[in-house]
N, C-alpha and C positions, 0 to 999 in steps of 0.2 A: 318869092321875096328874096332880094339880094342883101346880104350882110357885108358891110364894109369893115375890113379889119386891117389896121396899119401894119400888123405883124405878119410878114410873109410866112407861108406854111413851110414846115420842115420837109425837105425832100431828101430822102436817103439815097445815096448813090448805090449803084449795083454792088452787092457784096462780092468780095473776092478773097483771095488768100492773103493779100498784102495787109500788113499791119496798118491800121488807121492812123493818120497823122493830123496835125493842125490844119493842113490843106483840105483833108477829107471833111473835117468838121465845118470848115469855112464854106465848102461847096454845098454841104447839107443845109446850112442855116442861111446862106446868102450874105454872110458877114465877111469882112476882111480878115485875113489871117492874123494881122496885128491885134484886131479887136478880140478874136477868139483867144489868142494867147493871153491878153490882159484880163479877160473875163475868167479864165481858168486860174489866174493868179490872184483873183479877188481884188483887182485894182479898184480904188475908190472912185475913179472917174467913169466907171462903167456901171450902167443902171442895173438894178437888181433883177428886173425882168429879163434883160439880156444875159446876165450871168446864169439865171435859172435855165434859160433856153439852151445856152451853150453846154451847161453841165448835163442836162437831160440828153442832149444829142450825143455828147461824148460818151455817156453811160450806155446809150443804146447801140453805139458803134463798137463798144468795147475798147475805147481809147485808153491807153496807158502811156504816160510820158516815158521816153527813153532816159532812164536815170544816168546812164553813162554819158549821153549827149548833154543832158542838163548840167551835170557836174563839169564837163569839159568846157561848156560855154560860160557858166556862172560861178563855178567853184562850190555849188551847193549840192547836197545829197537829197533834199526834200524828205529827210528822215528825222524824226524825233525819237530819242531813245528813252524808255522808261526803265530805270534801274531799281529793282526791288529785291528785298530779302526773300529767299525761298522759304523762310520759316514763318511767314505771316499767315493770317487766317484767310485762306483762299475762298472759303465758302461765304465769307462775309465782307470784311472791309476791303481786302486787296482786290478781289474779283470785281467788286463794284467800282473801285478806283480805276482799274484797267478799262472797264467798259465805258465809264463816263469820260475818260480822257480820249479814248478812241472816238466816241460820239462827238466830242468837242472839236476834233480835227476833221470830222466828216465834211466833205465839200471843199476842204482846203487843198493846197498842193502837197500837204505833208502826210506821210505814212508813219504809223506807230510801230516801233520795234521794242519788244520787252526783253530785257537782259537780266536774268536772275543771278544772284550770288548766294552762297551758303554761309552759315554762321561761322564756320571755321576759316573762311576765306577773308582776305583783306578787302574791305569795302571800297578802298581806293582803286583796286585793280581794274574793275570795269570802267571806272571814270577815266583813268589814265589811258586805257585802250581806246575808248571812243574819241577822246580829245586828240591823242597823238596820231591816230590813224585817220582822223577826219571822217569817221564813219557816220556821223550824224551832224545836223545843223544845230541841235539843241538837246539838252538832257533834262529829264525830270527824275527826282529821287525823293524818297520819304525816310522816315525814322531818323530825323535830324537830331544831332547832338549840339550842345551849346555853342562851342566854337568849332563848327564842323569843318574838318580839313578838306572835304569834297567841295564845299562852297568856296572856301578860300582858294583852292587850287584853280577852279574855273574862273573865279573873279580876277585873279592875278593874270590869267592868260586871256582875259576878255572873251571867254567862251559863254554863249547864252545858256541859261539854265533857270529852272523854277523848282520850288520844293513844296512838298506837302508837309507843312510844319515849319515853324520859325527856327531861326538860330539866334543866339544871344550876342553874336559878334557885331562889330561895327559895320560889317559889310551890308550894303543895301542891295537886296535882291528880290525878285518876285516870289511870292508864296501865297498859299491858302492854308489857314490853320483854324482848327476848332478850339474854342476857348475852354480848355480843360480846367483852368483855375475856377472859372465861373461854374462849370459843371459840378466840381466837387463842392463848391459853396452851396449851390442849389440843392444838391443831394443831401448834404448834412442838415440843412434847414428842413427839408421834407421829412427826414427820419426823426428829427427832434420834434417836429409837429405831431408825429405819430406816437410820441412818448418814449422814443428810444434814447438811451443815455450812454451806452457803451458801444462806440462805433469802431468799425474796422475797415481799412482801405486795402483792397487788393490792387496795388499800383503796377504800372508798367515798369520794366527795368529802369533803374535810376539813371543809366547812361543817356537815355533819351530825353530830349528837351521837354516833351509834353508830359513826361512823368514828373519833372520838377515843378511844372505849373500845377499839376493835379495835387501833388503833395502840399504845395504852398496853400492852395485853396482849402484843402481839407484841414490842415493844422490851424489856419487862421480862423476858419468858421467854428471849429470845435472850441478853440480858446474863447471866441467872442460869445458863444452860447453856453459855456461852462459845462461841456460834456466831455467824457473821456474819448480820446482819439488814438487809435493804435494802427500802425502800418504793418501789414504782414511781411515778415522778414524771410520766412523759409521758402516762399514761392512768390512769383510775380504773375501778372495777368498773361504773360507769354509762356508760362511753365507747362501748359498742357492740362487738359481736363482731369486726367487720372492723378497726376501729382497734386493738383489743387484739391481734388476730392479727398485724398489721404491726409493732406495737411490740414484741411478744414475740419475733417472728422476729429482729429486730435485736438485742434484748438477749441472746437465747440463742445467737446466732451469735458472740458474743465469747468470748475465752479464759477469762475469769473468770465464766462463766455460772453462775447459781444451779442448785443440784441439788434444791431443794425450794421449792414455790410454795404459798402460801395465798391462796385466792380468796374474795372477799366475795359473789360471786354466780355462778349457773350460767352466765350469759352470758360473764363473764370467764373462767371455767374452760374453756368451749368455745373461746373465742378463743385462750387460752394453748396448749391442746393443738394446735389447728390451726396456730398459729404455730410451735410446736416441730417438728411433723411436716413443715412446709415447709422446714426446714433439716436434716432427717434425724434428728431426735431423737424418742424415744418415751417416753411416760408409763409409769412403772413400770420403766424401764430406766435411761436417763441421768438422769431426774429423777422425783420424785413430786409430786403435787398433791392438796391437800385443799380441798374447797369445801363450802359449806352451801347447802341447797336446801329449798324448801317443798313442792314436788311431786316425787316420786321419778322421776327421769329420767336423771341424768348417767351412771349406771352402765350404762344401755342404750346410751349414746353411746360410752363407753369404760369397760370393766369395771374397769380399773386405777385409775380415779379414786377417791380416798378421800372419803367423803361424811359430813357431819354434818347430820342432819335438823333443820329449824326448824319447830316445830309452829304454823303460822300459823292453822290451824283452831282450836286452843285459844285463841290470841290474840284472834281475832275474836269468839269466843263470850264471852270474859271482858270485852272492851271493850264489847260490846253491853249486858251486864248493868251494867257500870260507868257507862256514860253514862245509862242509865235510873235508876240509883241517884243520880247527880248531879242529874238533873232533880227527883228527890224530895228533894233537899237533904240527902242522907246525907253523912257525913264522907268526904272524898276518900281518906284513908288506907285505907279499907275497899275501895277499888277500885284498889289498886296491886299489881302482880305483876312480879317479875323472874324469868324462866325460865332455869334452868341448862341448858346444852347436854346433849343426850342422848348415847348411845354413838356412837362413830365407826362408820360402816358401811363394811365391806369386802365386796366381792362374795362372797356365800355365807356371811358371818359378821359378827359385830359385836364390838367391843372396849370 
């Protein structure tokens, strides 16, 4: 029986030592060089099946575009730089963000480069370097502050960027953000539903924009429900588990100890539980704790912890597409997303 197929078979040329080129892919697929080039650039006028065929052939041949040549011809690097603080939680939030942005760029012409900076360093330094040297076509950064100088610097220079987190300035730019104000509101209401009346928030550092959103949601909900709301002053959710453990042991050992805790990070939640247990208190008994996490882990540590999942995988994928759109000069409002918290996770069920 003969099967008719309109798609010609892929014929791989004899392998040699020469680096594969667009011409090599064109010969293997039977397509024109211009079609191959546009397919690799994800051009909208090229069919998805053709794009898939070209990409698979390029991958099988080990094709890599010559970046020096691309930059000489187009002025582009085909690089997107992810600028991250080296102090963030690599096992959880940041690692997931890096992976999801890389996955979002997969199949595109762009490569991801991660550029870390340290707490004692000027966060503007890597941004200035990338922009002034033209080392990337677009930049992604997180840990936004209200009137973020990094966003203003790139906006004024017309340099494409996207952020994980909003800014409060008048600058319109692409972003993906988790609604931390809603998270705090939902967490307060859940703790009050469980009969808790003296609530404590372990917030992120106040400099960050998402901290201000979380604090606002916490204070508003506590006032609306008529319960006591305290914000931990001696530590933040970024202070590290050991410091948080010591601070929480001191705070929970007092007569007016809180009976409900809201944590901005898994590290803070673990420190809180360890500190409570060091003074003879137990989560789910003398107090409850709610935390948000990007990678499901906390309920394997203590099943009584109430968890809200933050979908950093979706965030990274969205940001990857948003920064590519910014490079193509699309309107920034098309690349903005505020994600509402999902259901609270209780071991064995969700609410």
